[in-house]
C-alpha positions as CSV (number, residue, x, y, z in Angstrom):
1,M,-70.4,30.5,22.5
2,N,-66.7,31.4,22.0
3,L,-64.0,28.7,21.7
4,S,-60.7,29.1,23.4
5,S,-57.3,29.1,21.6
6,E,-56.7,25.5,22.8
7,E,-60.0,24.4,21.4
8,L,-59.3,26.1,18.1
9,T,-55.9,24.3,17.9
10,D,-57.7,21.0,18.5
11,L,-60.0,21.8,15.5
12,R,-57.0,21.2,13.2
13,N,-58.0,17.5,13.4
14,P,-61.3,16.8,11.5
15,S,-62.3,14.2,14.1
16,K,-61.9,16.9,16.8
17,L,-64.1,19.2,14.7
18,D,-66.8,16.5,15.0
19,M,-66.3,16.5,18.8
20,A,-66.5,20.3,18.8
21,C,-69.8,20.2,16.8
22,S,-71.2,17.7,19.3
23,T,-70.0,19.9,22.2
24,I,-71.6,23.0,20.7
25,S,-74.8,21.1,20.1
26,S,-75.0,20.0,23.7
27,F,-74.3,23.5,25.0
28,V,-76.9,25.1,22.7
29,G,-79.4,22.5,23.5
30,R,-79.1,23.0,27.3
31,K,-79.2,26.8,26.9
32,Q,-82.2,26.9,24.7
33,M,-84.1,24.3,26.8
34,M,-83.5,26.5,29.8
35,Q,-84.8,29.6,27.9
36,N,-87.7,27.9,26.1
37,N,-88.5,24.3,26.5
38,S,-90.7,24.3,23.4
39,T,-87.9,25.6,21.1
40,P,-85.6,22.8,19.9
41,P,-82.0,23.7,19.2
42,T,-81.0,24.4,15.6
43,E,-78.1,22.1,14.7
44,G,-77.1,19.8,11.9
45,K,-74.4,17.7,10.1
46,T,-74.2,17.1,6.4
47,S,-71.9,14.9,4.4
48,L,-71.5,16.7,1.1
49,T,-69.9,15.3,-2.1
50,V,-69.1,17.8,-4.8
51,L,-67.6,17.4,-8.2
52,V,-64.2,19.0,-8.9
53,N,-64.3,22.2,-11.0
54,T,-67.9,22.9,-10.1
55,R,-69.5,25.5,-7.7
56,A,-70.6,24.5,-4.2
57,V,-72.6,26.6,-1.7
58,L,-72.7,25.9,2.0
59,S,-75.5,27.4,4.1
60,C,-75.6,28.5,7.7
61,P,-78.5,27.6,9.9
62,P,-81.8,29.2,8.8
63,V,-82.3,31.6,11.7
64,P,-83.5,35.2,11.8
65,L,-80.7,37.7,11.3
66,T,-80.9,39.9,14.4
67,P,-79.2,43.3,14.4
68,E,-76.3,42.0,16.5
69,F,-75.7,38.6,14.9
70,V,-72.2,37.2,14.3
71,A,-71.6,34.5,11.6
72,T,-68.4,32.5,11.7
73,W,-67.1,29.9,9.3
74,K,-64.4,27.6,10.7
75,I,-62.7,25.4,8.1
76,I,-60.3,22.5,8.6
77,F,-58.9,21.1,5.3
78,R,-57.7,17.5,4.7
79,D,-54.0,18.6,5.1
80,N,-54.9,20.0,8.6
81,T,-54.5,23.6,7.6
82,S,-57.3,25.9,8.8
83,C,-59.2,29.0,7.7
84,T,-61.7,31.2,9.6
85,K,-64.1,33.8,8.1
86,A,-66.4,35.9,10.2
87,Y,-68.9,38.7,9.9
88,R,-70.2,41.1,12.7
89,R,-73.3,43.0,11.8
90,D,-73.1,45.4,14.8
91,K,-69.8,46.7,13.3
92,N,-70.5,45.7,9.7
93,E,-67.0,44.2,9.4
94,T,-65.6,41.0,8.0
95,L,-62.6,39.2,9.5
96,E,-60.4,36.4,8.1
97,A,-57.6,34.3,9.5
98,N,-55.3,32.0,7.5
99,C,-57.6,32.0,4.4
100,T,-55.2,31.9,1.5
101,N,-57.5,30.0,-0.9
102,K,-59.1,32.6,-3.2
103,G,-61.8,30.1,-4.2
104,I,-63.6,30.3,-0.8
105,T,-65.7,33.5,-0.5
106,W,-69.0,34.7,0.8
107,A,-71.8,33.6,-1.5
108,T,-73.4,37.1,-1.4
109,R,-73.3,40.0,1.0
110,P,-72.7,38.5,4.5
111,D,-75.0,41.0,6.2
112,Q,-77.9,39.6,4.2
113,N,-76.8,36.0,3.7
114,P,-73.8,34.5,5.4
115,D,-73.6,31.4,3.1
116,L,-70.2,30.3,1.9
117,Q,-69.3,29.4,-1.7
118,I,-66.4,27.4,-3.1
119,N,-65.8,28.2,-6.8
120,P,-64.3,26.3,-8.5
121,V,-64.1,23.3,-6.3
122,A,-60.6,21.8,-6.1
123,I,-59.2,18.6,-4.7
124,T,-57.6,20.5,-1.9
125,H,-61.0,21.7,-0.6
126,D,-61.7,18.3,1.1
127,G,-62.4,18.9,4.8
128,S,-64.8,20.0,7.5
129,Y,-66.7,23.3,7.4
130,M,-68.7,24.6,10.3
131,C,-70.9,27.7,10.4
132,E,-71.7,29.1,13.8
133,M,-74.4,31.8,14.2
134,V,-74.5,33.9,17.3
135,T,-77.8,35.7,17.7
136,S,-80.0,37.2,20.4
137,N,-82.0,34.1,20.3
138,G,-79.1,31.8,20.9
139,N,-76.2,30.1,19.2
140,F,-76.7,27.8,16.2
141,H,-74.4,25.8,14.0
142,H,-74.2,23.5,11.1
143,C,-71.3,21.2,10.1
144,Y,-70.4,20.0,6.6
145,H,-68.0,17.2,5.8
146,V,-67.0,18.0,2.2
147,Q,-65.6,15.3,-0.1
148,V,-64.4,16.3,-3.5
149,L,-65.0,13.9,-6.3
150,V,-62.6,13.5,-9.2
151,P,-63.7,11.2,-12.0
152,P,-60.9,8.9,-13.3
153,E,-59.5,8.9,-16.8
154,V,-60.5,5.5,-18.2
155,T,-58.5,3.7,-20.9
156,V,-58.6,0.1,-22.2
157,F,-56.1,-1.6,-24.6
158,L,-55.2,-5.0,-25.8
159,T,-51.9,-6.7,-25.3
160,E,-50.6,-10.0,-26.5
161,N,-52.1,-13.5,-25.8
162,R,-55.7,-12.3,-25.5
163,T,-54.9,-10.1,-22.5
164,V,-56.7,-6.7,-21.9
165,V,-55.7,-3.9,-19.6
166,C,-58.3,-1.4,-18.2
167,K,-57.1,1.6,-16.3
168,A,-58.9,4.2,-14.2
169,V,-56.3,6.8,-13.5
170,A,-56.3,9.4,-10.6
171,G,-59.9,9.0,-9.5
172,K,-61.0,10.2,-6.1
173,P,-62.1,8.1,-4.4
174,A,-60.8,4.9,-6.0
175,A,-62.9,3.5,-8.8
176,Q,-64.2,0.0,-9.1
177,I,-63.5,-2.1,-12.2
178,S,-65.6,-5.1,-13.4
179,W,-65.5,-7.2,-16.6
180,N,-68.2,-8.7,-18.8
181,P,-67.6,-11.6,-19.4
182,E,-65.4,-12.3,-16.4
183,G,-61.9,-13.5,-17.0
184,D,-58.7,-14.3,-15.2
185,C,-58.1,-10.9,-13.7
186,V,-55.5,-9.1,-11.5
187,T,-56.3,-5.7,-10.0
188,E,-53.8,-3.2,-8.6
189,Q,-54.1,0.2,-7.0
190,E,-51.6,3.1,-6.7
191,N,-52.0,6.2,-4.5
192,Q,-51.5,9.5,-6.4
193,G,-51.7,11.9,-3.4
194,N,-54.5,14.1,-2.1
195,G,-56.8,11.1,-1.9
196,A,-56.5,10.2,-5.7
197,V,-56.0,6.6,-6.6
198,S,-55.2,4.9,-9.9
199,V,-56.7,1.4,-10.5
200,Q,-55.5,-1.1,-13.1
201,S,-57.2,-4.4,-13.9
202,T,-55.5,-6.9,-16.2
203,C,-57.6,-9.8,-17.6
204,H,-56.9,-12.8,-19.7
205,W,-59.4,-15.0,-21.6
206,E,-58.5,-18.6,-22.7
207,D,-61.7,-19.1,-24.7
208,G,-60.8,-18.6,-28.3
209,N,-64.4,-18.1,-29.3
210,M,-64.7,-14.9,-27.2
211,S,-64.7,-11.9,-29.5
212,T,-65.6,-8.9,-27.4
213,V,-65.1,-7.9,-23.8
214,T,-66.3,-4.9,-21.8
215,C,-64.6,-3.0,-19.0
216,S,-67.0,-1.2,-16.6
217,V,-65.7,1.5,-14.3
218,S,-67.9,2.5,-11.4
219,H,-67.3,5.8,-9.6
220,L,-69.2,8.3,-7.5
221,A,-68.7,10.9,-10.1
222,R,-69.8,8.9,-13.1
223,N,-69.9,5.4,-14.6
224,E,-68.2,4.4,-17.8
225,S,-68.0,1.3,-19.9
226,L,-65.5,0.6,-22.7
227,S,-65.5,-2.5,-25.1
228,I,-62.7,-4.0,-27.1
229,Q,-62.5,-6.8,-29.6
230,L,-60.3,-9.8,-28.9
231,H,-58.3,-11.6,-31.7
232,P,-59.8,-14.9,-32.7
233,G,-56.8,-16.7,-31.2
234,G,-53.3,-16.4,-30.0
235,R,-52.0,-17.4,-33.5
236,T,-53.4,-14.2,-35.0
237,S,-51.9,-12.2,-32.3
238,E,-48.5,-13.7,-32.9
239,I,-48.7,-13.0,-36.6
240,Q,-49.7,-9.4,-36.1
241,I,-46.8,-8.9,-33.6
242,I,-44.4,-10.4,-36.2
243,L,-45.8,-8.1,-38.9
244,Y,-45.6,-5.0,-36.7
245,T,-42.0,-5.9,-35.8
246,T,-40.7,-6.8,-39.2
247,L,-42.6,-4.2,-41.4
248,P,-40.4,-1.3,-40.4
249,I,-37.2,-3.3,-41.1
250,L,-38.5,-4.3,-44.6
251,I,-39.3,-0.7,-45.4
252,I,-35.8,0.4,-44.4
253,L,-34.3,-2.4,-46.6
254,I,-36.4,-1.4,-49.6
255,I,-35.2,2.2,-49.2
256,I,-31.6,1.2,-49.0
257,L,-31.8,-1.1,-52.0
258,S,-33.5,1.6,-54.0
259,I,-30.8,4.1,-53.3
260,Y,-28.1,1.5,-54.1
261,F,-29.8,0.7,-57.4
262,L,-30.1,4.3,-58.4
263,K,-26.5,5.0,-57.6
264,T,-25.3,1.9,-59.5
265,T,-27.4,2.8,-62.6
266,G,-26.2,6.3,-62.5
267,C,-22.5,5.3,-62.4
268,R,-22.9,2.9,-65.4
269,K,-24.6,5.6,-67.5
270,Y,-21.8,8.0,-66.6
271,K,-19.1,5.5,-67.6
272,L,-20.6,4.8,-71.0
273,T,-21.1,8.4,-71.8
274,G,-17.6,9.2,-70.8
275,R,-16.2,6.5,-73.1
276,E,-18.1,7.7,-76.1
277,T,-16.9,11.2,-75.4
278,I,-13.3,10.1,-75.2
279,H,-13.6,8.1,-78.4
280,V,-15.0,11.1,-80.3
281,F,-12.5,13.3,-78.8
282,E,-9.6,11.1,-79.9
283,E,-10.9,11.0,-83.5
284,D,-11.4,14.7,-83.6
285,E,-7.9,15.3,-82.2
286,M,-6.2,12.8,-84.5
287,Q,-7.5,14.4,-87.7
288,P,-5.6,17.7,-87.4
289,Y,-2.6,15.8,-86.3
290,A,-2.6,13.6,-89.4
291,S,-3.0,16.5,-91.7
292,Y,-0.1,18.2,-90.0
293,T,2.0,15.1,-90.3
294,E,1.3,14.8,-94.0
295,K,2.3,18.4,-94.6
296,N,5.5,18.5,-92.6
297,N,6.9,15.0,-92.8
298,P,9.8,14.8,-95.4
299,L,9.2,11.1,-96.1
300,Y,5.6,11.9,-96.9
301,D,6.8,14.7,-99.3
302,T,9.2,12.3,-101.1
303,T,6.6,9.7,-101.5
304,T,4.3,12.3,-103.0
305,K,6.9,13.5,-105.4
306,V,7.7,10.0,-106.6
307,K,4.1,9.3,-107.2
308,T,3.7,12.6,-109.1
309,S,6.8,11.8,-111.3
310,Q,5.5,8.4,-112.2
311,V,2.1,9.9,-113.2
312,L,3.8,12.5,-115.4
313,Q,6.0,9.8,-117.0
314,N,3.0,7.7,-117.8
315,E,1.2,10.6,-119.3
316,V,4.2,11.5,-121.5
317,S,4.6,7.9,-122.6
318,G,1.0,7.9,-123.5
319,M,1.3,11.0,-125.6
320,D,4.3,9.5,-127.5
321,L,2.5,6.4,-128.3
322,H,-0.5,8.4,-129.6
323,T,1.8,10.5,-131.9
324,L,3.4,7.4,-133.5
């Protein structure tokens, strides 16, 4: 069975791809029932969930590969873009149309096995994939509805007043958050694009005897639980908040006072040392000046001479008295 260009255009809508699968099934069923009432049609639909960054293989209907078979993969992505990959055994050729994603390839040699592989799986690979096999025994097809799973990034932290926040960020689909024990909770969701959703749950516990709470995140990719300890009461929380707020200020004040003390001590030492140096310098400078003054001052010479004459006179008088 070959689809017209109008029908291929309609396939850009995933819901219309379902209708196309149903139409093909009905056509194949009628044709094969006319050829062989005992041979049921080969058809199928599969909902497939795959984890992001893994490898996925999609299989075509398990029918004998006759010498003239044609295998065609028709893909409609979530964003309504399309891709078609085909193989014709009679000409041993492969054809592609609008397939820009390098991660979608044949799993092996299409002449031996027309399965399709996605490696690695990305969030943009959400969509519908249909394999159509045209053989001498009839037309067969299989449809896959692929949903890519993205596990959320889970965090939990404590805020003031015995309130805890649990986040499951960018999960696809949205995660579910529950608490043990239950508290007074508010849950919010935010779309991140491409089907990813961030979920935040904020819970408060009034019971002061509650010491530990657990946030449980349920997701199709994986489940995760995180526990956190509550403060014994709101008083302790307030004290810790005050300490966290004032401690940096105290450290800065201590540093400033230390610098001021070091500068003040250094200045005092410098002033004392400077005064002692000046005093010694003055004494050293005055001694040569005094010697110079004594040598060159006429008054000092006269006084010296008078003192010398008096000494001589006294010596002469003493000698006279000794002679008598």
